[in-house]
N, C-alpha and C positions, 0 to 999 in steps of 0.2 A: 504492500499499499505505498501510496506517496501522500506526506502531508504537506499540505499547502498553507505555510505560514504568511497571514496578513490577507487572509481569502477575502475578506470584505472590501480591500481596495481595488482600484480600477484595474492593475495588473492582476491582483488575485482572481477575480472574477472572471479575467480572460483565460488564464491557465486553468481554470477550475471549468471553465467552458469547455475548453480544448480537450482535457482529461475527460471529461464526461463524454463527448463526441467520439472519444478515441474507445472507448469502453473501458478505461484505466482506472481500477479502484484508487481512490482518494478521499481523503479527510481534511477539510477547511478548518482552520483555527485562526482566531483573531490573535494579534501579539501580545495580549494579557492573558489568554486562555492557557490552560493547562494542557499541555503536549500528552496524547495518547501512549502508552507504553509500547506498542507496537506499530511499528513503520518501517519500511527499508530505506526511502529516501526522501527528501524534503525540497522544496522548492520557496526559498526566501523571497518575498515581495513585500517587504514591511518598509517603513522611513529608512532611508539611507544611514541616518547616525545609529541605526540597530543593528545594520548588516553584518559588521564584525563581531560583535559580541554573539549574536544568534549562529553565525557560521562557527564560530569557535566552539561553541558547545556542540553544536552537532558534530564536528570534525573528532571531537572528542568521545563522541557515542559511537563513531566510526560509522557515520552514515555518509552516503551520497549526497551531494550538494547542487542545485542549481540556484544562483544567486543572482537576482538584479543586479545591474551595474548602475553606479558605481559600488565595490563592496566598503570603500569609505572616503570621505571627503577629506580626510587629515593624511600626510604623507606617512609613509611607512615607517619612518624613525621614531614617530612620535606616539606608535602604537603602546597599549598599556602604559 
């Protein structure tokens, strides 16, 4: 199953529509929602300032990610 984080935004609703059209199992969640325990991949379509933190969590969980660009608004040297 694919988790669409930020599914209520403009890009999130597009990804959900595409996944539904393709018949791919997915679950949409809002940025503040608790994530389900069982999912294989994630699409991150939240505000840009949240991308890095969410992607880092997903990487630590070993999940495959598609993240809306850009991953961050700040230069790499300033992360963390």
